[in-house]
N, C-alpha and C positions, 0 to 999 in steps of 0.2 A: 459172495460171502465176505464179511468184513474181518480182516486179519491184522493183528498187531504182532510185530516181530521183535524178539529180544535176542541180541547177539553181541559179538565183540569186534566185528570188523566186516569189511566187504569180502565176500567169498562166493564161490559158485552156488553154494546152498542158498545163501541170502538172495542172490540174483535170480535163482530159479523161482523163489517165492514171489519176487517182484514181477516176474514175467509170466506167472501162472494164469493170469486172467482174472484172478480174484482181486478184490479191492483191498490194498494195503493201506490201513488208516493210521498207522503209527509205527515209527521206527525207534526202538529203544537200544541205546548203546550201553552195555553193562561195563562198569569200570573194571580194570584189571586188579588182581590181588595186590600188586605193588605198582603204584603210579610213579611216573617221573616227577621230579620237582617242578614247581610252577614255572620257573624260568625256561627249563628245557621243553616243557610242554608248550609254552608260548612260542618258542622258536619253531617247533614242529608244526603247530597250528598255522603260523605265518607261512611256512614252506608249502603246506598243502593248499592253503588259500591262493597263493600265487600260482602254483601249478594248475589249480582248477580254473583260475581266471584266464590262463593262456591256452589251456587245452580243452576245457569243458569236460574233462574226465575226472570224476570224483575218486579220490584216493581213500576217503574215509566215509563213515556213515553220516556224519554231519553234512558234508558237502553233497552226498548222495540224496539225503532227504531234502536239501535245499533245491537241488536240480529238479526233483520230482514233485516238489511242493507238498511233501508229506510231513505231518507233525513229528518232531524229533525230541527225544528226552535222554539226558545223560544220567544213568542210574548208578548211584553210589550205594555201598552197603550201609544199611541203616536208614536210608531215605525211604520212608514207608508211607506216611500220611499224604504227603504232597504227591507222591507217585500214584497212590491209590486214587486220589481225586482226578489226576490227569488221565489215568487208564479208564476210569468210569465214564469220564466225559467222551472218550473215543467210542464207547459202546461196541467193542469188538465181538464178533461171534466166536472167534477162537484166538488164543495166543499161541504162537509158535516160538519155541525156544531152541536156539542152537548156539551153545557155548556161553556159559555164565560162570562168574567167579564165586558166586554164593547161591544158596538155595532161595527159591522164590517163595515168599510167604503166602499163607492160605488166603489172606484177604485180597491177594492179587490174583492167584491162579483160579479162584472161584468166581471172578468177575465175568468172564465170557460164558454165555449160556451153553455153548457147545464144548466147553472144556479148554484145557491148556495142554499142549503136547510138546514133547522134547525129543530131539534126535541125539542119540548117545552112541559112541563108537566102541561098543562091546556087545557081546551076546549075553544080555542080562538074564539071570542075576549075577553073572560074572562081572568083576571089575567095576563095581559101583563106585562113583566118586569123580572128581574133576579131571583126573589124568589117566584114563584107561589105556591109551596107546603106550604111554611110558612103561606101564607095568606089564602090558602084553609083550612088548619088546624085551623087557627084563626077564620075563618068564619063558622067553623063546617060543611064544605062541605063533604058529604059522597058519592058524585058521581063525583070526579075529572076526568079530561080528559087528553088525549094525543093528540097533534096535530103535524103533519109534514107539514111544510109550506116553501114556497120560501122566501128568505130574500130580503127585499127592503130597502129603506132609513129609514123607521119607525122602531119602537120598537115592534117586533112581529106582524107586520101589513101586511105581504106579503100574497100572494094567498095561500089558504089551499089546500094541496094535499089529505091527509087523516086525519081523527080525530075520536075519539071514547071516550065514557065515561066508567069509571071503577067503579064498586060498591065496597065500603069498609065498614068496621064496625067501630062503635065508639070505640076508644081506640086502633085501629090498629097502630102498631109502624111504624115509618118512613121507616125502611129498608124493611118491608113487603109491604108497599104501593109502594115504589120505584121499588121493584121487579116486582110487577104487571104492573106498568106503563111501565117499561123498556121492558118487554116481548112484550107488544103491540107495543111499539115504534120500537123495532127490526123488528117485523113483517112488519110494515109500511116501514121501511128503505129498507129491502131486496126486498120487492115488488116493491118499487119505483126505486131502482137502476137497477132492471131488466127491468122496463118499460121505463125508461127515455130516453134511446138511441133511441127508436122508436118514441119519441115525443108524445106518447099516454098516457099522464099523466094528471089526473084531476087538474083543477085550479079553485078554488072557491074564488071569491072576498070576502074580509072581510068587515064587517061594520067599518066605520071610528071611531065610538064611542065604548066604552066598558061599560058593565053594572056593572063592579066591580071596586074596588080600583086598583091603579097601584101596582104591586107586587114588591115593593121596598125592598132593603136590610135595615135591622135595625142595630142600634148600640147596643152593649150588654147592656148598661145602660138603654135602653128603655124596655127591655124584661118584667120584672116584672110589670112595670107600664102599659104595654099594656093589661095585664090580668085583666079582670073586676071581681076582687075577690068578690065584693059586689053583683054582679048581676048573674054571672055564677054559675051554680050548679057544684057539684063535678065531674059529668060525663063529662061535657064540658071542665072543666079545665084539667082533666085527659087526654082527647083526645088531647088537644092542647099541653100538655107536652109530650105526646107520639110521636108527630110529629116534635118536635123542640129540640132534644137532644143537639145540638150545644150550646145552651144558658143555659143549666141547672145549670152550675157552678155559674151563677149570683145569684141563689137563696140560695147559701150557706151563713152561717153567716160570713164566711171569704172567699169571692170570690178570694182573692189573692192567695189562695191555688191552684188555677187553674194553676198558673205558674209552679207548681211542678207536675202537671198531675192529680190533684184531681178534681172530679166532682160529680154530684148527679145522682144516678141511680133510675129511677122510678120503683116501685114495684107493688103496687096494690092500690085500693081505697076502701073506706068504707063510706056508708051513716050513719051519726050519728049526735047527738046533739053536736054542737060546741060552745055553749054559754060559755062565760068565756075565750075564746081564741080570738086572733086578727087574722082576715082573712089575708091570704097572707104571714103569718110568718111561719118560720121553728121552730119546737119544738122537744124536745127529752124527752121522758118519758118511764120508764121501758125498757131502752136500745133500744127503737124504735124511729126513726126519722120520723116526718110527717109534711106535709104542711096542713094548715087549710083553708078549704073552708067554704062557708056560711052554707052548709048542710052536711059536711062530712070531712074526712081526706084522704090525699094521702100519703101513706107510701113510704119512700125513704131510700136509703143507701148513705152515703158519702163514695166514693170509690176512689182508685187510678186507673186511666184508662190509660193503656199503649198506647191506640190509641190517647187519648187526648194529652199525653206527646209527642208522635212521631209527631202529627200534629203541635205542637208548634215548634219542631225542623225542620221538613221538611213536609209541608202540601201536597206534591205531592206523598207521599208514597202510599196512598190509593186513 
């Protein structure tokens, strides 16, 4: 079966499609919501090219496609007619989507004769939108889900193929949860790709309404304000912080240090009396940094993060 993949970076989900035994005829890299400026992007591109030339290990989709000699397309929002021609030329049987910054238009998702499918990290119709995990952590959901569904005109409203809930523990880090969800998602994808040619694939209609908030993307300045410091206990705040590392730098006393690659690393939590402190603030005492909650402290380190620095230079490395 001929498959075109639309995604935002090299991941275990992407690699599982490549290794599935089906013919991947095109790799589409979807642009991020906010791209780095052209100078920083050029530096990042040069870095990845040099790394690839020495190691033959592709760090991004462009180098991956080059190594495998698969046609590559960089998709920006609004890039419609040219992309449509490119996709039609590939003649894919299906399109597989995993992580996009914008909705796929009907003239694209109707091209493959066997449909377009999307892997979404929620138990649809819960948490429709681009950032389901952020809001599942925010709402303290300890049984998030994975859904594989067909794409239609709506936002995550297409017929469901497979879905399953995953149990997690309070305070589980984002990378641990993503690993659990992705393993289930890969299982769904491989099973569906093998079944879809026969036409024997489950299709379950979704409810038109959703019981949860839309899983929108937030602006960095909203992050600390979203946390209900006066209401949430230390365990709930710790859980939310564990799942949202992208925004930790906003909690620093000098968030501008993020431009140099500095961020906050969450260490551990302690229930204790915090009278005399202001909740939501970062303190340093006895060489220890901590955030104050209504009933405890969350200990952190202010660190230089190579990953954060590289993400600023070129966000498609990882």
